[in-house]
N, C-alpha and C positions, 0 to 999 in steps of 0.2 A: 921568767917574764910573766907578769900577771895580766889578765884581761880585764877590760872595763865592763861595766854593766851592760853597755850598749852592744858590746861584742859578744855577750853570752848568747849561745844558740837558743832559739825558741823551742820549747818542748814540743815533741811530735804531736801530742794530743791537741795542741793549740794551733797547729799549722793548717791553713786552708787547703781543701782538696783541690788539686789541679786537674781540670778536664782538658782533653786534647782540643785544640782549635778546630772548629767545624770546617771541613773542606768544601762544603757546599755542593758536592757531587749529586746527592739525592735531591736536594732542592732544585738544582739545575735540571736534573732529569725529569722531575715532575712538571717543570715549567716548559719543557720542550714541546714544540708544536705537535709532534706525533703523539705523545702521551695525552696532551690536551684534546686532540681530536678523538682519541679512543674514549676518554672520559665523557666527552659530549655524546658520543654514541651510546654509552652505558646509561647516561641520564635520559636520553630519548627513549630507550627501551623501558626504563623504570617508570617513565610517565605513562606507559600503557595501563598501569594499574588504575590511576584516577580516571583515565579515559574510559576504561571498562565500566567504572562506577557511573560515569555520566551516561554511557550507553544504556546501562540498566535503568537509570532514572528516566531516560527518554522512552524506553519500552513500557515502563510502569505508567507513565503519563498517557501514552498512547492507548494502553489497555483501559485506563480509567475513562478516557474520552469515548472509547468504544462501548463501555458499560453504560455510560450516561446516555449515549445515542440509542442504545437498545431500550433503555427506560422510556425515552421519548417515543420510540417506534411502537413500544407495547401499548402506549396510551393513544396512539393515533392510527397506526397501521404500518406493517413491515413492508419489505420489498414485495411487489405484486407481480404475479405472472398469470396470464390467461391462457388456458389450453382448452379448446373446444369451440362450439359444442359438438358432441358426438351422440349418435343413437346407439345405445347399448341394448343388444338383443340377447336374452338368455336362451340357451340350447339345453334340451334334455338329451344326455348322451349316455350310452351304455359303455362302461369301462370295467375291465377285469383286473384283478390283482390277486396275488398269492397270499393265503392265510393258512398257516400251519400245514403247508404242503398241498392245500386245496386251492383250486381256482374259483374265486368268488366274483360273480358279475353283479355290479350294482349300477344304479342310475344316479348320475351326478349332473349338476348344473354348471355349464361352462358359458362363457360370454364371448360375443363377437361385437366389435366396435365398428360402426359405419361412419365415415367422414362425409361432410357436405361437399357437394360439387363445387360450390363457390363460397367464399367467405370474405367479407369486406369489413375491416375493423377501423374505426376512427377513435382517436383519443385526444381530448383537449385537457391538458394538465395545468391546473392552477397551483403554482408552487409558492412556498413561503419558508422562512427559516424559523424553527421553533427552538427556543433557548432554555437551557436548564443550567444554572450556575454560569460558568464561563464557556460552556460548550453549546454548540448549535448544530442542528441537523436539518437539512432541506427535506420538507415534506410536501405532499401534493394532494389535491382532490381532483380526481379524473372523471370527466363526463365521457362515458364509453358507450359506443354503439356497435353492435355486431349484427350484420345483415348477411344473408346468404340463402342457399337453397339446397335441400336434399333431393337427389334425382329420383326418377321413377323406376330405376333398375335395381332397387335395393333387394328385391326378392331373388333376382338372378345372381347377385353377388353373394347372398346368403346360401344359395344352393350348393356352393363349392365346399361347405363345411358339413361334416358328419353330424348326425343327430337331428332332433326335431326342434325348429325354432318356435319359441313361445312369443308370438307377435303381440299377444294381449298384455304381456308383461314388459314390453319394451319401454325404456325410459330415455329421456334426453338429459345428458349430463354436461356440466360445464365446470371445469377446474378453475378455482380462484385460490391463489396461494395463501392468502390471509383473509378469511371470510369475516373476521372482526372489523375489517376496514369497509365493509359494505354500508353505505349511508343512504340507501333508498330501498323501496319495496321492489326488489328485482323480479322481473317476470319476462315472459316471452310472448310475442305476438305471432300467431301462426296464420299464414295466408291473409294478412292484414286484418285479422279478427281482434277480439278483445284480448287484453293482457292476461295471461295465465301465470299466476305467481309460482315461483320456485319454492321447493322445500330444501332445508339444509341437508348437507351430506350427499354422497353419491351411491348410496346403497352398497352393493358389493364391489363397485368399481373404485379403483384407487389411483392415486397419482404419486409420482416420485417427488417427495418434498424433503428438503434438507432439514434434519433435526439433530439436536445434540451438539456437544462441543467438538466431536470428532468430524463433523461435517459430512458424514456419509448419508447418502440418499436412501430413504426407507419408504415403502408404500404406505400411503394414508388415504383413507376414504372420507375423512371429514373436511378435506380442503376443497370444497366445492358445493354445488347445488344440483338438484335434479328435478325433473318434471315427467310425470307419466304421459305417454304418447299413445293415442288410440291406434288400433290396428289399421283402419283404412288409410291413415296418414302415412304409416310405414309402407303400405303397399303401393301407394301412388306418388309418394314424395310430397314435399311441401316447402314453402318459403317461410323464413323466420326472421324476426327482428328482436334483438335483446338490447335494452337500455338500462344502465345502472350508474350510480354514483359511487365511486370507490376511493377510499383514502389509502395512501401508501407513503413510503419513504425510500430514499436511496435509489431505487431503480424500478423500472416498469418494463415488462416483457410480454410478448405475444408469440404463441406457437403457430406455425403455418398449418392449422388443422384442416383447411379446405384443400380440395384437389388443386384449386387455384386460389391463392390467398393474396389479398392486398391489404396493406396496413399504412395508415396515415396518422402521424402524431405531431402535435405542436405543444409548446409549453413556454411560459415566460421565465425561462432559465437560460443564462447566457453561455454556459460551458458544459454541454452534454458530452457524454462518452458513449459511442455506439459500439456495442459488443455483440457477442453471440455468433452463431454459425452464419447468419445472413446479415450483411451490412446494407444500409439504405442505398438505393440507386439514385435518389435525389435528396439533397439536404441543403438547408439554408440556416446559417448561424449568424446572429447579429449580437450586438452588445447587450441586448435586453431579452432576446427570445430565440427560439429555433423552431424549425419544422423539418420533417423528414417523411419520405415515402418508400415503401417496399412493395415489390410484386414478386411472389414466389410461385413459379409454375409447378405443375404436378410432378414432372420428372425430376426437378431439382431437389425435392424432398427426400427421395430415395425410399419412400414408404408406400405400400399399397393402400388403396382407398378403403379396404376392409382389413382388419387385423383380429386375430384370435387372442383371447386373454383378458383378464380383468384389470390390466394396468394401462393407463392412457399412454399412447406413444408420443414421440416428438418432444419429450421433456428436455432433450439435449440439443434441440434445433431451434432455439428461441431467437427472435428478433428483439434485442435488449437495448434499453436506454438507461445509462447510468447518470443519475442526477447529482451525484457528489462530485466535487472538483477532482479532476484526474490525479493531481498530486496534492496530498495533504501535507501540512508543514511538519508533522511528526516524521513522515517518510523522508522529507527533505533534510531534517535535522539528523536523522540516522545516516543518510547518505553523506552529509557533511562530516560526520564522525569517521567515516571510512577514509577520508583524506587527511585526518587529523595528524597522524604520525608523520606523514610526508610534509605537511604544512609546518609542523613544529621543527622538523629537521631543516627545512628551508630557512626559517628564521635563525636557528642556531648557526647554520653555515654563514649567514650574513653577518651575525655578530662575531663569529670566529674570524672572518676575513677582515672586518673592521679592527678587531683586536690585533691581528698580525700587522696591518698597515699602520695602525696608530701607535703601537709600541706600549700601550698601557693594558695590563692584564685584566681580564674579567674573571672574577673568582667563580669556581664551580657552583657555589651556593647561589650566585647571581643568575647563573644559567637555570638552576632549578626554579627560582622564583619567577623568571621569565616564562619558563614552561608552564608553571601553574597559572600564571596570568592568561596564557593562551588557552588553557583548558577552561578557565572560568568564562571565556568567551562563549563556549557552547552552553553553559548553564544559563548565562544571560540570554542567549538566543532562544533557548527553550522557554524560559519564563516569560520573556516579552512577547514571543510569538503567540502564546495562548491568549493574549489580550489585544495585540495590535495587528496580528497577521505577520507572515514570514518576512516580507520585504522591509517593512519599517523596523522590525525587530533586528533583522540582519544588519541594516545600516547603523542602527544605534549601538548594537553590541560591537560591531567592527570598529566604529569610530572611537568608542570608549576604550577598547583594548589597545588600539593603535596609539592613542595619546598616552595611556599609562606606560606601555612598553617603551615607546620612544623617549619619554621623559626620564624613565628609570635608566635605560641604557645610555642615554646621553650623559646623565650624571655619573654613571659607573665608568664610562670611558673618558670623562673629563672634557668632552667636546660637544658643544651644541650642534655642530655640523654633523657629527656622527649620529646624534639623535634624530636629526631631520632626515638623514639618509636612511636610517633604519625604519623610521616612520613611513617614508615613501615606499620602501620595499614592502613593508607589512600591509599598507593600505592597497598597494597594487595587487598583492597576493590575494587579499580579501575580494577585491573586485574581479579578478580572474576566476577565483573559485565560485563566486556567485554566478558568473556567466556559464561556467561548467555545469553547475547544478541546474540551471534553467534549461539547458540544451542537452537532454539525455542522449540524443543520437551522436553527439560529438564529444561526450564526456571522456571516453577512453582516448581519443585522438588528442584532445586538448591536454589531458593529464600527461600523456607520453611526451608531447612537445615541451610542456613546462618542465618536466623532469630532466629532459635532455638539455634544455637551455640552462637550467640551474646548475647541473653538474659541470657543463662546459664553462660557465662563468666562474665557478669555484676553481676548476683546474687552471684556468687562465690567471686568476688572481693569485694563486698559490704556486705558480710554476717555478719560482725562484726561492721558495721557502726551504730552509735547512731543517727538515723534519726531525732529524736526530738531535738538533740543538747542540752542535759542537761547541766545546768549551776550550778556553785557553788553559795552560798549566796552572795559572793562579786560581782557576775555578770560576772565572767570570765568563758570561756568555759571549761567544764571539760575534 
């Protein structure tokens, strides 16, 4: 029996390769809700890398703003602090020390600082904003008046120290943190007499001034002024009055140098911050200006009325007024970034629930793109805030991001209703986060409640989900 040509077997080298039919187990496994949930978690953690880059960008812009502010302050005047006036009296003292096993006695000069019995300081600060590029710094010109009296018991106070006081070399010293900000011929009236001009520096007397990038306080003798005082004035005491015009920026502070000190300040600045060891006992803050008053009694200072040493006391006991807004937008943007991973996870959970309820899968690439869009929100916020302020920038960035994500996910899930729902969730989350950022005292409580409500809603929505994605024998999802 012969075979036809059609019945001839096909040579092996021309037969197509037969692959086994895919069973779909791996594909079904990857589509299971449990695996998808884990993938979303991995994506959320991976998004920390671009978030850290945005954080670094925020810190870089904040440092640049600080550098520009310092440039403005250098040309106008830095943070000002007034400490004094004090009478500095030199003493000739015999001191012994060991040199090569021998005791050597030598005469050295030591100083004693006498504080006034009363000190009354008034400050009228005229503020304005100085701009350089896109950055601004509040600066002020202060009309300052210091009045008070040194008592007639100075000689009795000096008698408690060893050595011989050199009353003919006594000087009146006044510490001014940045003397480049002085804008008048500063001088002192003694017993309502003529104005006696000050000389720069404080001779051998120093004040603790912050210098260098490390912020450590180091003694400096050039941050102030001095005036020689005649012996009869030291012996009987005298009244004084000092008036000067002083430029400064950021803050203004006064030390309670008098045994009883009163300080009254006012400025056309609507949002002061009162800091330092002593807070005002009276203050009035309006939408355009503020005023405040302090009264510090002798015992509250914790320092005797005469001190030994060449360094001015009370540097850490200031009555301070901060003229910069208490919360700068760079700080707020940085705080916003602290909530970013939780915020992104919240949006991902909302998308995941919509995906489970809607039945149409959202690819993991679409989750990545959604996360990147949420990260771009922080870049928009930072860029816009430098030009418009934080509130307007936040509203614009939140609205733009919400519209973008809602439209994209609505298209990805094939449902306009899903897009509107996700947009509502996202816009509500931005609104709640804004309220949390503006209320520092309740930030932790609000964050905890939001986290609890979010996880509770997710648990309720997914309570009947088959996380393992059980399949039928044919390989289709059950």
